[in-house]
C-alpha positions as CSV (number, residue, x, y, z in Angstrom):
1,X,61.3,130.9,109.6
2,X,59.6,128.3,107.8
3,X,58.8,125.5,109.6
4,X,61.0,122.1,109.1
5,X,60.1,118.8,107.2
6,X,60.9,116.9,110.6
7,X,58.7,119.1,113.0
8,X,55.6,117.9,113.1
9,X,54.7,118.7,117.1
10,X,56.3,122.2,117.3
11,X,53.7,124.6,116.6
12,X,56.0,127.6,116.7
13,X,58.8,128.8,114.7
14,X,62.3,128.0,116.6
15,X,64.2,130.6,118.1
16,X,67.3,131.6,116.4
17,X,69.2,130.9,118.8
18,X,67.7,127.7,119.0
19,X,68.5,127.1,115.2
20,X,72.1,128.1,115.5
21,X,72.7,125.8,118.8
22,X,70.7,123.0,116.8
23,X,71.6,123.0,113.1
24,X,74.7,120.6,112.1
25,X,74.2,121.2,108.1
26,X,77.7,123.5,108.9
27,X,79.8,120.0,109.9
28,X,78.0,117.3,109.1
29,X,77.4,118.0,105.4
30,X,80.8,115.8,105.4
31,X,78.1,113.1,105.4
32,X,76.5,113.4,102.0
33,X,78.0,110.6,100.1
34,X,77.2,108.3,102.9
35,X,73.7,109.6,103.9
36,X,72.4,109.5,100.0
37,X,74.7,105.8,99.7
38,X,72.5,104.8,103.4
39,X,69.1,106.3,102.2
40,X,69.4,104.1,98.3
41,X,70.0,100.6,100.6
42,X,67.0,101.4,102.6
43,X,64.7,102.4,99.3
44,X,65.3,98.9,97.9
45,X,64.9,97.1,100.8
46,X,61.7,98.8,101.1
47,X,60.6,98.0,97.6
48,X,61.4,94.8,98.0
49,X,59.6,94.4,101.2
50,X,56.5,95.7,99.7
51,X,56.6,99.1,102.3
52,X,56.9,101.1,99.1
53,X,55.9,100.1,95.7
54,X,58.8,99.7,92.8
55,X,58.0,103.0,91.1
56,X,58.6,105.1,94.2
57,X,62.1,103.1,94.8
58,X,62.7,103.8,90.8
59,X,62.0,107.6,91.8
60,X,64.0,107.5,94.9
61,X,67.1,106.0,93.4
62,X,67.3,108.1,90.2
63,X,66.2,111.3,92.3
64,X,69.5,110.0,94.9
65,X,71.4,110.0,92.6
66,X,70.7,113.0,91.0
67,X,71.2,115.0,94.7
68,X,74.5,113.6,94.5
69,X,75.6,114.7,91.6
70,X,73.8,118.0,92.3
71,X,76.0,118.7,95.1
72,X,79.6,117.3,93.6
73,X,78.8,120.1,90.7
74,X,78.0,122.9,93.3
75,X,74.9,122.8,92.2
76,X,72.9,122.3,94.9
77,X,74.8,124.0,98.0
78,X,74.4,122.6,101.4
79,X,74.5,125.7,103.4
80,X,70.8,126.8,103.6
81,X,68.5,126.9,105.9
82,X,68.2,123.1,106.3
83,X,68.8,121.4,109.9
84,X,71.1,118.4,108.6
85,X,72.7,116.9,105.7
86,X,69.6,114.2,106.3
87,X,67.1,116.7,106.2
88,X,68.5,119.1,103.4
89,X,69.0,115.7,101.2
90,X,65.2,114.7,101.8
91,X,63.8,118.2,100.9
92,X,65.8,118.1,97.8
93,X,65.0,114.9,96.7
94,X,61.0,115.6,97.5
95,X,61.8,118.7,95.5
96,X,63.2,116.4,92.4
97,X,60.8,114.1,92.8
98,X,57.6,114.6,94.3
99,X,55.9,112.9,96.8
100,X,57.4,109.5,96.4
101,X,60.5,111.6,98.0
102,X,58.3,111.5,101.3
103,X,58.3,107.5,101.3
104,X,62.1,106.8,101.6
105,X,62.0,108.0,105.9
106,X,59.3,105.0,106.1
107,X,60.5,102.3,108.6
108,X,63.6,104.3,109.7
109,X,64.3,107.4,112.3
110,X,67.0,109.9,112.2
111,X,68.7,108.1,114.9
112,X,69.6,105.1,113.4
113,X,70.0,106.8,109.7
114,X,72.6,109.0,111.9
115,X,74.2,106.7,113.0
116,X,74.8,104.6,110.0
117,X,75.8,107.5,108.1
118,X,78.8,108.5,110.6
119,X,79.5,104.6,110.9
120,X,80.0,104.7,107.0
121,X,82.0,107.7,107.7
122,X,84.7,106.3,109.9
123,X,85.0,103.0,108.7
124,X,85.6,104.7,105.1
125,X,87.9,106.8,106.7
126,X,89.6,103.7,108.6
127,X,90.4,102.2,105.0
128,X,92.5,105.3,104.2
129,X,94.3,105.4,107.4
130,X,95.0,101.7,106.9
131,X,96.1,101.7,103.5
132,X,98.4,105.3,104.4
133,X,99.8,103.4,106.8
134,X,101.5,100.8,105.1
135,X,102.9,103.3,102.7
136,X,104.7,104.8,105.4
137,X,105.7,101.4,107.3
138,X,106.9,100.8,103.4
139,X,109.2,104.0,103.5
140,X,110.2,103.5,106.8
141,X,111.5,99.9,105.9
142,X,113.5,101.1,102.9
143,X,115.4,103.6,105.0
144,X,116.1,100.9,107.4
145,X,117.5,98.9,104.7
146,X,120.1,101.6,103.4
147,X,121.4,101.2,107.1
148,X,121.9,98.2,109.0
149,X,125.9,99.2,109.5
150,X,125.3,102.7,110.4
151,X,126.3,103.3,113.8
152,X,124.1,105.3,115.5
153,X,123.9,106.2,119.7
154,X,121.1,104.0,120.9
155,X,119.8,106.3,124.3
156,X,118.3,105.6,127.5
157,X,116.9,108.6,129.5
158,X,117.9,110.8,126.2
159,X,121.7,109.8,127.7
160,X,123.8,107.7,125.1
161,X,123.7,104.4,126.2
162,X,124.6,101.2,123.7
163,X,125.7,101.6,120.4
164,X,122.7,100.2,117.5
165,X,122.4,101.1,114.2
166,X,120.2,103.8,112.2
167,X,118.6,100.6,110.6
168,X,116.8,98.9,113.9
169,X,116.0,102.4,115.1
170,X,114.0,102.9,111.9
171,X,112.3,99.3,112.7
172,X,111.1,100.3,116.3
173,X,108.9,102.7,114.2
174,X,107.9,100.1,111.7
175,X,106.7,98.1,115.1
176,X,104.8,101.0,116.3
177,X,103.2,101.5,113.4
178,X,102.2,97.9,112.7
179,X,100.3,97.9,116.2
180,X,98.7,101.0,115.2
181,X,97.0,99.9,111.7
182,X,96.0,96.3,113.2
183,X,94.0,98.4,116.1
184,X,92.7,99.9,113.3
185,X,92.0,96.8,111.2
186,X,90.1,95.5,114.9
187,X,88.4,98.0,115.4
188,X,87.0,97.7,111.5
189,X,85.9,94.2,112.3
190,X,84.6,95.2,115.4
191,X,82.3,97.9,114.3
192,X,81.3,96.6,110.8
193,X,78.2,96.3,112.1
194,X,74.9,98.0,110.3
195,X,72.2,100.2,112.1
196,X,69.7,101.1,109.5
197,X,66.2,99.4,110.5
198,X,66.5,100.0,114.2
199,X,64.5,103.5,113.8
200,X,64.0,105.5,117.1
201,X,65.4,103.4,119.5
202,X,63.3,99.6,119.9
203,X,63.0,99.2,115.7
204,X,60.1,99.4,113.7
205,X,56.5,97.4,112.9
206,X,57.3,97.2,109.1
207,X,58.5,94.4,108.1
208,X,62.1,95.4,107.2
209,X,65.1,93.1,105.7
210,X,67.9,94.4,107.7
211,X,70.1,91.9,106.2
212,X,69.4,92.8,103.0
213,X,70.7,96.5,103.8
214,X,73.6,95.4,105.6
215,X,74.9,93.5,102.7
216,X,74.2,96.0,99.9
217,X,76.1,98.7,102.3
218,X,79.1,96.8,103.1
219,X,78.5,95.2,106.8
220,X,79.0,91.8,107.8
221,X,75.5,92.1,109.7
222,X,72.6,94.0,111.3
223,X,73.7,95.2,114.9
224,X,71.7,93.2,117.2
225,X,70.3,95.3,120.2
226,X,68.6,98.6,118.6
227,X,68.6,100.3,122.1
228,X,72.0,100.1,122.2
229,X,72.3,100.9,118.1
230,X,71.2,104.2,117.8
231,X,73.0,105.7,121.2
232,X,76.4,103.5,120.5
233,X,79.4,106.2,119.7
234,X,82.4,103.2,120.4
235,X,82.6,103.5,116.5
236,X,83.7,106.8,116.7
237,X,85.7,107.0,120.0
238,X,88.0,104.0,118.7
239,X,89.0,106.1,115.6
240,X,89.9,108.3,117.7
241,X,91.7,106.4,120.6
242,X,93.3,104.6,117.1
243,X,94.3,108.4,115.5
244,X,95.5,109.2,119.1
245,X,97.9,106.3,119.6
246,X,99.1,106.5,116.4
247,X,100.0,110.6,116.3
248,X,101.5,109.7,119.6
249,X,103.8,107.8,118.3
250,X,104.6,110.4,115.2
251,X,105.3,112.6,118.1
252,X,107.8,110.7,119.6
253,X,109.0,110.6,116.0
254,X,108.9,113.9,115.5
255,X,110.6,114.7,119.0
256,X,113.4,112.7,117.4
257,X,113.7,114.5,114.3
258,X,113.6,117.4,115.9
259,X,116.6,117.1,118.1
260,X,118.3,115.2,115.2
261,X,117.7,118.1,112.6
262,X,119.5,120.2,115.6
263,X,123.2,122.0,115.3
264,X,124.0,120.2,118.3
265,X,123.2,116.6,116.5
266,X,123.3,116.9,113.0
267,X,122.3,113.5,112.5
268,X,119.2,114.5,109.7
269,X,119.0,116.9,107.0
270,X,115.4,117.7,106.5
271,X,114.2,118.7,102.4
272,X,114.2,122.0,101.9
273,X,110.4,121.3,101.3
274,X,110.0,120.0,104.1
275,X,111.5,123.1,106.5
276,X,110.4,126.9,107.2
277,X,113.3,129.9,107.3
278,X,112.7,132.7,110.1
279,X,111.4,136.1,109.2
280,X,114.8,137.5,110.9
281,X,117.2,135.0,110.5
282,X,118.4,133.8,107.6
283,X,120.2,131.1,108.8
284,X,117.9,129.1,110.2
285,X,116.6,126.4,109.1
286,X,113.2,125.2,110.9
287,X,112.0,121.4,111.0
288,X,108.2,122.8,111.2
289,X,106.7,119.8,109.7
290,X,107.9,117.2,113.2
291,X,107.0,120.4,115.2
292,X,103.3,120.5,114.1
293,X,103.2,116.9,113.9
294,X,103.9,117.0,117.6
295,X,101.6,119.9,118.4
296,X,98.6,118.6,116.4
297,X,99.2,114.8,118.7
298,X,97.8,117.3,121.6
299,X,95.0,118.2,119.3
300,X,94.0,114.7,118.2
301,X,93.9,113.4,121.9
302,X,91.3,116.6,123.0
303,X,89.0,115.5,120.1
304,X,88.7,112.3,121.6
305,X,88.3,113.3,125.7
306,X,86.0,115.4,124.4
307,X,83.6,112.8,123.0
308,X,84.7,110.2,126.0
309,X,83.2,113.3,128.3
310,X,79.8,114.0,126.1
311,X,79.3,110.1,126.3
312,X,79.8,109.2,129.9
313,X,76.4,110.9,131.0
314,X,74.3,109.7,128.2
315,X,70.9,107.8,129.3
316,X,69.6,104.9,126.9
317,X,68.8,106.0,124.2
318,X,69.8,108.8,121.7
319,X,70.1,112.0,123.4
320,X,70.8,115.6,121.0
321,X,74.3,116.4,123.2
322,X,75.6,113.2,120.7
323,X,75.5,115.3,118.0
324,X,78.4,116.4,119.4
325,X,80.0,113.4,118.3
326,X,81.2,114.4,114.9
327,X,83.4,117.9,114.7
328,X,86.8,116.2,116.6
329,X,86.0,112.9,114.5
330,X,86.4,115.1,111.5
331,X,89.3,116.9,113.1
332,X,91.0,114.1,113.9
333,X,90.7,112.2,110.2
334,X,91.8,115.3,108.1
335,X,94.9,115.4,110.9
336,X,95.4,112.3,110.4
337,X,95.0,111.4,107.1
338,X,97.2,114.5,106.5
339,X,99.6,113.4,108.5
340,X,100.8,110.3,107.4
341,X,101.2,111.4,104.0
342,X,103.2,114.4,104.8
343,X,105.2,112.1,106.8
344,X,105.7,109.6,104.9
345,X,106.9,112.3,101.8
346,X,109.5,113.6,104.4
347,X,111.2,110.4,105.7
348,X,111.2,109.5,101.9
349,X,113.1,112.4,100.9
350,X,115.0,112.9,104.9
351,X,119.1,112.8,104.1
352,X,120.5,110.4,107.0
353,X,124.2,112.1,108.0
354,X,126.1,108.6,108.1
355,X,129.6,110.4,109.3
356,X,128.2,112.5,112.4
357,X,126.1,109.5,113.9
358,X,129.2,107.8,114.0
359,X,131.0,110.3,115.3
360,X,128.3,110.7,118.1
361,X,129.7,107.5,118.9
362,X,132.6,108.1,120.2
363,X,131.0,109.6,123.3
364,X,129.6,108.5,126.4
365,X,131.5,105.0,126.6
366,X,128.6,102.9,124.8
367,X,130.4,100.2,124.5
368,X,130.8,100.0,128.5
369,X,128.3,97.2,129.2
370,X,130.5,94.7,126.6
371,X,133.2,95.0,129.2
372,X,131.5,94.4,132.1
373,X,129.9,91.0,130.3
374,X,133.3,89.9,129.0
375,X,134.7,90.0,132.5
376,X,131.4,88.2,133.6
377,X,132.4,85.9,130.5
378,X,136.0,85.3,130.7
379,X,136.8,85.7,134.4
380,X,133.4,84.3,135.6
381,X,133.4,87.5,138.0
382,X,129.7,88.3,139.4
383,X,127.8,90.6,137.0
384,X,127.7,93.3,140.0
385,X,131.2,93.2,140.3
386,X,132.1,93.2,136.7
387,X,129.8,96.3,136.5
388,X,132.0,98.1,139.3
389,X,135.2,97.0,137.4
390,X,133.7,98.8,134.1
391,X,133.0,101.9,136.6
392,X,136.3,102.1,137.0
393,X,137.4,102.0,133.6
394,X,134.7,105.1,132.5
395,X,136.1,106.6,135.2
396,X,139.8,106.5,133.6
397,X,138.5,106.8,130.3
398,X,137.3,110.6,131.5
399,X,140.3,111.5,133.0
400,X,142.4,111.0,130.0
401,X,139.5,112.5,128.0
402,X,138.9,109.2,125.9
403,X,135.9,106.8,125.3
404,X,136.4,103.7,126.6
405,X,136.9,102.1,123.0
406,X,140.1,104.1,122.9
407,X,141.7,102.9,126.3
408,X,145.0,101.0,125.6
409,X,145.3,97.4,126.7
410,X,148.0,98.5,129.6
411,X,145.0,101.1,130.9
412,X,142.8,98.1,131.1
413,X,145.3,96.0,132.9
414,X,146.0,98.7,135.5
415,X,141.8,98.5,136.4
416,X,142.0,94.8,136.8
417,X,144.9,91.9,135.5
418,X,142.3,89.7,134.9
419,X,140.8,91.9,131.1
420,X,142.8,90.2,128.5
421,X,143.9,91.6,124.9
422,X,140.7,90.0,123.3
423,X,138.5,92.5,124.6
424,X,140.3,95.4,122.7
425,X,138.2,93.9,119.7
426,X,135.1,93.6,122.0
427,X,135.4,97.5,123.3
428,X,134.9,98.7,119.0
429,X,131.8,100.0,119.0
430,X,130.5,98.1,115.6
431,X,131.5,95.2,117.0
432,X,129.2,96.0,120.5
433,X,126.4,96.4,117.8
434,X,126.9,93.1,116.5
435,X,127.6,91.2,119.6
436,X,123.5,92.2,120.4
437,X,122.6,89.8,118.5
438,X,120.4,87.8,120.7
439,X,116.7,87.7,118.4
440,X,115.1,91.0,118.6
441,X,118.7,92.7,119.0
442,X,120.4,95.2,117.2
443,X,123.3,93.1,115.4
444,X,123.3,94.1,111.4
445,X,122.2,90.4,111.2
446,X,118.9,90.9,113.9
447,X,117.9,94.0,111.8
448,X,118.0,92.7,108.6
449,X,115.7,89.6,109.8
450,X,113.0,91.9,111.3
451,X,113.2,93.7,108.2
452,X,112.3,90.5,106.1
453,X,109.9,89.6,108.5
454,X,108.4,93.1,108.3
455,X,108.4,92.8,104.6
456,X,106.6,89.6,104.7
457,X,103.9,90.9,106.7
458,X,103.2,93.8,104.6
459,X,103.1,91.2,101.7
460,X,100.3,89.8,104.0
461,X,98.2,92.5,104.3
462,X,98.3,94.8,101.1
């Protein structure tokens, strides 16, 4: 085994087992573009500060462009004997331009180089995730607009509770995904600081200009403290947490879609493009996408816990344990990007079975609370007494095999003489839904207000 370019102190060849355990190229090659971008900015700064010559910088810039082109064309394959992507790029650069390539690493360490590349990767993908979230929110708004009057049983404890409209239900998820978007945006702002120039842990004696490299790479500023910077992985933990929270929201939706597409509900029908059949039962149409999204939520949660566990015992500054930061992030990012795209496509093509939803609203006495509220308003009955009177009405409806909204006035008066004729209209499920017109409520007019507010917000952030 040849001696590595970053192992001056080590006199003997590495064990093959150490190499297998240590080498990160098989996964950190995903950072090749960020590594080259960071190296180009670093070389330009070195030349501007007189640390390397202009000629060397020109050669480095040209050589790094060639390395990037070779990687993307497949001419330079990242599956050789290099320890990591940083060493692979530097080795190939030196092969192309000679000794000038060896000057690139002046005034930096792999510690700040890795921190830079990984932070750039996280910020790049943070942006992609937020763009897809906005597309998803737009799709949910479009669905909500079509169903502001479509009745749906609102549930608590997975039991029928009160009538709502399906658009209102969809807007609940837009609120979740809006919070997800804001978390990613907040994280991007907080972590948009440049690590490069921190070197190993304590800065460098070379007269570097960290503000120049920060600006060149799109950061707001350099980080404040180098000891913290080279060992900080909060930015990675944040994107893992944000993805886990977003996927948890997707998983909640997926659980509902799985139930709603079952024969017992048939509230929605997923496109054949987004379902699979059974290998033995020809009648089956399985909601595989929601099931997979629900399952992948556990996987991204595991990636978050894994990195939290890696980081919890590390003294300052850099430790090799931190190499375990990337695979989980890469996996969660891939999962998040794919999940957002497939969920968006599935919702856009999902059929809402309006009649089945409205039929289900006749199960469970959804307007019962309206009777209790009526008794409070019309007869001045304390709510707790009105609650028990309504319970008696529900019991009567159960005995008759009816929904409470189907009871006659005589039936209701047999429970309490203070119930008047005007209650009949109030117990209608659509009237019940529209009666909930407090701010944030399910009434069609309020749902439309929520849609308008979300559309205005969406326009403001695009």
